[in-house]
N, C-alpha and C positions, 0 to 999 in steps of 0.2 A: 452568168456568174458574175457576181460584184467584184470588184476592182479586189476588197481585202479577202475575200476568198483565192480569187485568183494568186495573189502574192502569197499567201500563205500556203496552197499546194505548191508553188514552185520552192518556196525555203523550205518547207518539208521533204519534196523529194529530194533537196541537195543534202539536207542536215540527217534525215531519218532512214532514206531507201537504204544504205548499204546497211544498217543493222537489223532493218526489216528483211530484205532479201537472206542477210545471212541466215536468219533465224529460220527461215522457209524453205532456204535451202537443205538444212540439216533435218528438217521433216519430208521434204521429198527427193533429196538425193542429186537433183538436178538442177544447176543453177539457172538453165536457160528456162526452166519451168518455172523455178521458184519467182524470176524476173516478170516472167507473163502474168503470173498471180497476185504479184504486189502491184504490177500497172492498173491490174483490174481493182484491185482495192482502191488505187488514186482514183481511178476512174469513178469507181462508184460514191468514193468521198465529194467529189465535184459534183455528183449528181444531186446528193443527199444534202449536203452543205449551202449549194444555192438555194435551196428550198428554205430548209431549216435554220440555216446560220452555222457559225462554229461550235462545235463541241467546246465542253472544258478542257479537255486532254486531248488534242486531234492526233497526237503520235500515238498516243493508248490507243486510239479508235482505231488509227490505221493498222496497228499491229494486229488488234483481235481479227480485223475483216480480212486481212491477210492469212492469219491463224486458219479461221473458219473455211478459207478458200481451200488450204492445203489439204485440211482434212478431207473435203469433199472431194478433192482430186485422188487423194488416197481410195477412197472409197470406191468412187468410179471406177479406177484400174483397179479393182477388186485386189489389193496389195496390202490388205490390213489380215497381215498375219497375225501371229501371237505378239509380237514388237509391235506392230504398227498400232494394233487394239490399243495397248495398254500406254502407247504414246497417246492415240487420239481421246482416250479416258481422262489421262492426267491434262493433257490441253483442255479439255471441256471441262475439265474441274477447275481450273487454273482461270478459265475466261469465268465462269458464274461466281467465284469468289473472291479473286484477287482481284479487282479491276482497278483499285485502287492503288496497289502495287505497282501493277502496269503502269497506269498513268505516272506516278512519282519517279518510275525508272526513266520513262519516255520524258521526263521535264527536266532531264539532265541528267539522273542517277543511274547508271548502268552497271547493273548487275552482274554479276560472274561469268552466267553464262550468254547472255549478249556480246561481253566481252570477247569472249572464247569465241563464238562466231563470227564474230568482226574479222578476227584475226585469222580463223579458218578461210574467212572467203577472201582476204588479201593475199594468202599463200596460193588459194586455188586458182585466182586469176593471174598470178605469177609463176605457175606449174611451167616446170621445163618442156612439158610436152607440148607449149606454145611457144611461137618466135617470139622474136623481143617485138616486133608490130604488133602483134596479136597480142599480149600482155600488155602492153601502154594500152593500148583502144581499150581493153577488157576493164581492166584498174580503174580507168577515168569512168568508163560506163556503170560499173558495179557499183566502187567504192568511192569515185567522186563525185557521180550524180549526175555527169555531164549527158547534156545529148546527143545523139548521133551527130547531128548538125553543128554542134557545139565544137565536138572533137575535131570534123571535118573541116569546120573553119580555123583550130588553133595551129592544124598541123597543115591546111590548104592543101587538103586531099579531097577528091571529090564525096559527096555525102555518101553515094551508092557504094564507093570502095571501103570506107569505112566501116558503113554497116555490112556489109559483104563478111570483113573481117571479122566485125563480133560475132554474127551469124556463126562462121566458122568454127571460131573459138570456140564457142559454146559446142559446136557439136564435135569437135576433136575430144573436149574434157568428157563427153558423154561417152562418145564412143570407147574410148582409153578407160573406162569406168574409174575416172580420178576421183578418190573417196574425199568426202566433206570432213577431212580431218588435219590436224599438223603433222609435218614430217615426224618421223620419229628423229630421236636425240641426234643418230648419225647423222642423217641428210640435214639437219637444222640450219647450218652454218652455212652451206653451200646457197639453199634455197633462201633464205635471209639476203644472202649477197645479191641473190635476184631481185625480189624486193626492191632492195636498195638502188639496186641500178636503176632501176625502172623508174622508182619517182624521182632520181637524179636526172635519168633523160628527159623527162618530163619539165623538169625547174631548168634545166640547159638550152630546151628548146623554146622557153618562154626567155630566158635571160639573152639570149644570143641566135636569134631566131637564121636557121638556117636557109629558106629561102624567102621571097617573098618582097612585099615594100616596107615591111616596118623592121627596124635594129630587134626589136623586143615585143613581146606578148606578156606583158605582164599579169594577167590571168592564170595562165599557166605556173607562173611562179607561185603565184598566190594557192592555185590548187594543190601543186607539189608540198608546197609547205605544209598546208591541211592535212594531206595523206602523213606527211611526215610525223607529225605532233601526236596523229591519231595512233600510227605504229609505237612512238615513243611512248603513249601512255598503257599500250598493250604490252610491251615488253621492255619495262623500264630498267631491267638489269642489263641491257644490251647496248656498250658503251658506243658501238659504231654506230646504233642508230642515232644516240644523241649528239654524235660527231657529224652525222649529214643534216640534221636539224641546224645543229649551228653554223655548219659551212652556208645552208641554205638562206639563214636570216642574215649571217655578216652581207651573202651578196645580194641580198634582196634589198638592204639598206641603203645600197647605192642607185635603185632604180631610177627613180626621181631624177638625178645628178647625170645620168647615163646619156639621155639625150636634151638636145636644145629646142628652140622653140618651134623647129618646123619640123622635128624630127629627127634631125640629125645627130650620130653616134659622138660621144664625147668621152674619148679614152680616161681611163684612169687618173693617170698624173694630170690631166686637164680639168679636172673636175671640180663645180665649186662644192666644198667638203661641208658647207654650211646647210645644202640641201639634203646631206645623207638623212637618214631617220634614224636616229640615235638612240629611240626607243627598241628597235630592231639591234643595234649593234650590242645594247645592254642585256638583250636575251639572246641573243648569239653567244656573247662572251662566257654570261651563267651555263647556257647550255654545254660550253666546251669545258669550262671546268667542273659541271657533274660529270660529263664523261671523264674526265681526267679521275674524280674521286671513288670512279669505278673500278679503277684498278688495273682495268687492262693495259697491255700496250695500244699506243694508239693505231688503228687503222687508215685505211686511203682518206675516207672522208675527215677523221680526226684532225688528219697531219694538214690536210687541205684548208679544215676550218682552221686552224692555228696560223698558217700562212694569212689566209682572209684576216683574222685575227690582227696581224702586223699591221695592216693596212688601215684598221678599224681604227687602231690607238693612234695612228699617226695625224695629228690636228692639220698641218699641212706635207705637202710631196714630198720637201727635202728631211721631212723627219722619220721617214720611213725605215725601219732596220732591215735594211737588203741583204746585210751579211748574216742576219737570223733567218729569213725568208732563203735566200742559198741555201743554208744548213737544213732548213726544212726542206728543201726540193731534193736535196742528198738521200735525207731519210725514205723519201715518197719515191726516190728510183731506186734504192735498194729494196723496199717493198714491192714496188708497182713498176719493172722496169718495162718502160715503152719509149718509141722516138719522141710522143708528146710530151710526157714527163720531160724528157730530155731537151725539149723545145723551149718550153717553161723554164727550165734550169738554166739553160743559156742566158734568157731576158734576165733573171736575178742575178747571175754572175755579172752582166756587162751593167747593170747598175750598181752591184758593190766594188767592182773592181776593174769596170772602164770598158767600152764597147769594144775594143782588139781582144779581150779577153772572153768574152758573150759569143764575138764575131768565130772565133776560132772553134767553139763548139759547134755552132750552127753551120760551120762549113762540114765539120763529119756527118753530119745528118744530110746532106745532100744530094746523098746517092741511096737514101734508104728509100727504097719502094713504096713502103705504104703511105710515105707523105708525099708522092710524087703528085696528088691533086689536093695537095693540104693547101690552102690560100696561106694560111697563119706561116706556113715557113717562109715564103719570099719578103710576106708583109714585115716578119719579123727582121729576116736579112736587109731588105731594103731599110728599114730603121736604123739599124746598127751600120750600117754603108753611110746613111747619111749623118750621121754623129759623127763619122770618122773623116767627112768631107767627100767622100768618093761619090758626088752627086748623079756623076751620068748612070752610075752601076745601080745606085738606087733607084733612079726613075726608072730603068727597066725591070727592076724587081717589084718594085708598085704597082706597073702595069701588069705584070705577069699574074701577081695576087688578085687584081681587079678580076682577070678574066676567069680565074680560077674559083671566086665566091659565086654563090647563087643570090644573096642577099643585094638589093639592088642599095640600100641605103650604105652598106659598107662598101659595096663597089664603089659608090659616087664617092667617099672618102676616099678612100685609095686612089682615085684618080687626082683629086684635089691634090694630095701628097704628091703624086707624080708630078703635076705639073709645079707645084710648089720648089722640085729638085732643081726643073729643066728654068724654071725662071732663076732660083738661085744661082744656078751653073752660068747663065749668060750675062747674069750681075759680073760676074766675076771675070 
């Protein structure tokens, strides 16, 4: 296989496979079988194109090949009842007379059917019958086009574990007879929330890796952004989807500035803001405005995007409107009460009204059981104690935070901060 064919196949899998899998799933009714058939079509493409070269419209070629395999599958399994016969005849007619239209669609002009199928695939991958871990792996596999190896690498999990998780997810969907359809109107909102949660979980694991040697995994951020933008195009009237995309774009704008030359973490207030990606900033701000224009009350993602926008608009750290950020965290806490939100609110209050005010709020969280092993609680408390000059206490908190985190880069940073507290105390 020539390098050009190899690169094209890889790119097509990442870009086109979700739409093709979605279309074939509509035909055969089983996402596992659909993925196998699409993989067969890609394998056939490798064999054919290595000999004959790339076709004029490779995406359309793959769609036709996958559809043909789906029709053969239906025939082999003797599933051609009246509905299937009609569908098969319709699809064969389409393939005979509409090659040009199909090619145009896969040159970047998706028709309504393909868009609907892709949306159904996203909701199927995030069906509540699956665990969050299974939803995440299946979404990255089917919608993101990532290989099992890539997903395993991204989450620092054994490849066999991820492979098993994906296989079980497909079997679970089949055993539960999950239909390839959009949720009823009454279930759309909670199901959309699950989709958004999975996409943001993927982004967050890239933005601040929970384990491993690297503080960030930018490829996961990029994948989550791509998934979010696809979803925003499919449901353009959902303001919270635009809010999530705005949030991810604004946070992703800081990626280059979040690490130093050797990969060490650089916290927000210490970052070189000239290294921020201001194209992403502008896109994020525009997306947030689009969410606002839809008229719905801001949800949790849009409020977090508004907080990120306050940081993005500040050319220098001291220009940050911390009082506005504290007010936004008040609103977020009302909408989504949680200890983690309260901890973030405490940080904003400390920046707006002084470390003593923030520490008072943090102390109220110290007995919160859900934060018992959350490393950011002692990390925040250590920072506020250091600002108040209570350095021995601060050092102990930074050391406790370092013991709790599973990310090696973050652990090193916390130990450095603990040592600095010790040195400053000795200097006094």
